[in-house]
N, C-alpha and C positions, 0 to 999 in steps of 0.2 A: 504493500500500500504506500510505500515510500514516495513513489512518483506522483501520486494523486495530489499531494500538497506541494512538495518542493519543486516538482516539475509542472504543477498545475494541469495534470492530465484531466482532472475533474472538470475544468472549464475551458481549456484551450482547444482550438480546432485541430483535427488531424488532417493535414493537407500535404500534397506532394511538393508544393512550391511555397513554403512558409515565408520565404524572403519577399514574396510578392504581396503579402497581406498589407493592408493599409495601416496607418498609425491608429486609426479608430478601432480596427479589428484586432490590434495587438495590445492596446493600452491597458485593458482591464486584467491582463494576466502576465505580460512580459516583465513588468517591474518586480514581480514576486518570484521569479525563477531563481532559486537559491544558488545553483552552480554556474549560472550562465555568465562567464567572463567576457564572451563576445557572441556575435550573432551565430557563428557556426556552432558553438556549443548550445546556444539557445534553441536552434532549429532542430536539433537532434533529440527526439523524444526519449531516447534511451541513455543519453549522456547524463549520468547522475553522480557527480563528484568522482568521476573517473571509475565508477562501478558500472559494469555492463553485464549483469548477471542473467539477463533475459534476452540478449541479442543473439540472433541467428535462429535457424530453423529448429534445431534440437531443443534449445532453451525455450523457445516460444511454444513448441509442442508440449514440452513437459509442464510448462506453466498452464497451458490450456487444459491439459488432462487433470492437473491438480485442482484447478478451479472448478472443473466439471464435477469432480467428486465432492468438493466443498459445497457447491451449489445444491447438489442432491441432498446433502445432509441438512442444509438450511431449509430446503423445501419441506423435508420431513418434519423439522422442528416447527415450521410455520403451520403445517397441517395439524399438528398436535395442539398447538396453541389455539388455533381457530376452533378446534373441536371443544376444548375446555371453555373458551370464551362464550360459546353458544349456550352454555348451561349456567352462566353467571351474569350478573349485571352490576351497575354502579361503578365505583372507583376502581375496583380490581379489574373489571372488564376493560376500562379505559387504559389502565396500565398495560394489560396484555396486548391491546391494540397498538400501543406505542412500541412494545417489544417486536411485534410483527413488522411494523413499519421500519424499525431499525434493521432487522434482518433483510428486508426487501432492499433497503438502501445499500447494505453491505454487498448484496448480490450484484447490484448495479456497479458498485465500485470495483468489484472483482472483475466484472466483464470489461470495464474500462481498462484495467491493467492488461488483460489479455489482448484487447484490441490495439492498445498502444504498442505492445511488443510485436504483434503481427503486422501492424501498419509500418513500423519503422524497419522491420526485417524485410518487408517487401520493398520499401523505398530504397534500402541499401543495395538491392539487386538491380537497380535501374542505371542504365548508361544514359545520363541526361544529355550527352552530346550527340547521341545517335538519332537518326531520323526513323521513327517507327514505320514498319511496313504497313501498307494499306492494300487490302485484298478485296476483290469483287465477289469472292466466293462466300457462301454462307452455309453453315456457320463456320467461323474461323476458329480453329483449335490449335494452331501452331504455338501460341503463347497464352497460357491460361491466366496470366497475371492480371489482365484487365478484369476478369471475373472475380478474382481474389480481391482486387482493389474495391470493386463495387460491393462485394459481400461484406468486407470489413467496414467500409464507410457506412453502409446502410445499417449494419449492426450497431455501430457507435452512435449514429444519429438517433435511431429508435431508442437506444439505451439512454441517451442524454435527455430526451423528452420524458421518458419514464422516471428518471432520477429527479428531474426538476419538479415533476408533479408530486413525487413523494416528499420532497424537501419543503416545498412552498407552504408557508404557514406554520412550519415546525422547525425552522432553522436552528433556533437556540436549543431545542431538545435533542437534535440529531448531530449537530456539528458545532465546532468551536468557531463562533462568528463574532464580528464586531462591527462598528460603524464603518462605512466605506473609507473615511479619512484615516482610520486606524488600522486598516488592513496591512498585513506584513507577510513575510515568507512562511510564518507558522500559523497564521490566523486568517480565515476567509472573511470576505465581506458578507454582511447580512443580505446583500443583493445577489447571493450566489445562485438562486434559482433562475433569475433573469440572465445571469452570465452563462449558465449552462445552456439555456435556450438559445442565446446568441451564438454559442459554439456550434450548435446544430444548424442554425441558419447559415453561418459562414461555410460549413461543410457542404450544405446543399448548394450554395452558390458556386462551389468549386468541384462539383461532382464530375464535370466533363474534363477536368484536368488530366484524367487518365488517358484521354485520347491523344495527348501530346507526347506520351512516352511509351505507350503500349500498342502492340499490333491490334487492329480492330477491323471489322468488315465495313464496306462502303455502302451502307443502306440507311 
């Protein structure tokens, strides 16, 4: 979970050309990236104080499988809590509802970690100087990376909207937040739900960036 705060995975957009983001698109997260001594470091999702424990296919795969098992356990816990909650009411039921919400938030954060690792591992495989092939054949299967890019991006966009909905109205109960002017590398802004939605909007705006670097069909 280290990257969610210090690298601001929780609210920064995952895009293939982060250096092209406008100042407005970067201003709400960039000042709070703990390790970023320059823009090259800042643009690399997996650059965390020179620790790269989830970079590469194998590391990303192991992280994904670990999170899959953890998510399954969380889902079982949620189902059990919901079953208990149906038989009670009052303050205890409200507290159980908050526990369920916390677990749902944690599932979203774990998914963000997986998507960050998968996205940067994919980005590391790109030759940004090469002109991508364009074929008139359909479907094009010579390079599966454009589909991987679309799958990862869509997963994180949907995940971001889900996370924002869970957090909104419960910021103080779920996260360590403060007033916007007091935000720092360790503490998030109380406007975090809006920032997460902004992340999703920026990613949607850049969905076609994959066409600039991956082989695709001409239809």
